[in-house]
N, C-alpha and C positions, 0 to 999 in steps of 0.2 A: 503494499500500500504506500501511497506518496504522502500520506498525511504525516505532518510533524517533520518534514524533510523540505529542503529547497531544491526547486527544479530550475535549473539554468539551461535555456535553450540557446545554443550557439548558432545564431542565424546563418543560414546559407544565403548568399545573394551578393548583390554589388555594394561597394561603398560610394562615398561621394564622388570619386573620381571614375566610377564605372568599372573599377577592377573588383576582383573577388576579395574577400576578407584576408586571405593570406597575402595577396598582392598589395593590399592596403598597408600591411605592416612593413612592406619593402619600400613602397613608393612614398609613404607618409601621408596618404589621404586618409579621411575619416571611415573607418569600416562600418558595415551595417550595424544598426543597433541590435542588442541582444535582449532577451527577455529572462527575468528572474522572479519566480513565484515561491511563496511560502504558504502553505495551507495548514493553518493551526488546527490542532485536534479540537479545539473549542468552537470551531466554525468560521474563524476570521482568517486574518493573515495579511499579507503584503505582496504587491506586485510592482515590478519597474519594467516597462516596456521600452525604455530608451537606455538601457545599460550599455556603457561603453566597455568594449572588450578589455578585460584585465583590471577594470576599475570597480570601486564599490557602488552600491546603489547611492543615487544623490536624491535628497529629500524633494527637490522640485520635480522629479520625474516618477516619484512613488505615488501609489494609491493604496489606500487601505481596504482590504478584502472585508466586505461586510457579511458575506455568506457564500458558501459554495454548496454544489451537489454533484455527485457522481452520476453520469448518464449511462455509463456501461463500465466495465471493467477497466476499459482503456480510455474513457474520456471524463473530462470534469469541466463544469462550467461555474463561473463565480461572478458576483457582482462587487463592484469596487467604487470607491469614491473617485471624483474627479482628481486630476493632479493639481498641485497648488496653482499653477498658471491658468488652469481652466476653470477654478472655482469663481462663482459669482455669488450674488445674495442667495440664489437657488440654483443648484445644479444637480440633476438627477444622476444616480449611479450608472455606470455602464456595465454591460455583460460581455464576458470574455470566455471563450472556450479553449481547451487544449486536448488534443487527441493524440495519444502515445502509440507508436507502432514499433515493431521489430523488423527492420528490413531483411528480406530474404538474402540479399547479397552480403549482409553484415549481421549474422545471427547473434553476435555477442554485444550488439550495440542497440541503443534505442533513439528513435528520431521521434520529433513532435512537431505537430502543426498547431500554431496559435492563431486563433481567429478573433479579431477585434473589429467592429464596424464593417463587416463584410470583407476585410482585408486579412489574408493569411500570410504568415510567415513559417517557414519551414527550416528546421535546423536539427542538430544532433543534441540530445538531451543527456545532460549530466545531473545525477542525483546526489545532493550534498547532504550531510547529516545536519539536522537541526535547522535553525533559521540562519541564513546568510546575510540577513539585514542587521547591520550593527546598531546596537542600542542608541548610540549617539545620532544615527541618521534617523531612527524612529522618533527620538526626542525632538530633533530639530523640526521634522515633518509635523509632529503634534503641536509643537509651539507655534509654527507658521499658520496652522490652521486656526488655532485659538485667536491669533492676532486678527485673522480675516473675519471671524465670527464673534467678535466681542468677548473674548475669554473663555469661550466653550467649544466643544466639539459638537457639531450638529448630528443629529439622530436621523441619518439617511434611512430611508426605506427601500427595500427591494422586493420583487415578487416572491 
């Protein structure tokens, strides 16, 4: 089960210069963003869909997972708060889904498709123990939300 672990999707695709993620490391362009998800056993968690390869989650790119549900043994969907930059006086949570597969050509590996707003990203899945979201990043995120909402964390609702 993936609950209580961090799921790091290393996105396959092109970076800012049109090169692959590996080539970006060589040519110095921005690699494609990666996704980091933590599903808490309590039903919440964290997500960062703009993770920079090799870097930690950044509070401005993080969202708080409000609830999640397994759709099948290999699929999960969750609802999350908007990122700090997307927050307004009212901003509904968004739904995002992840489907995990074991490619036939690489039976010892896992790949994932992450879908948000009709756009999908595919990449290799790395499962990490516990939460890969540093407490300092979570604290900064929560403080910035409190500033935006008059000292409190909003009670977002989801289906």
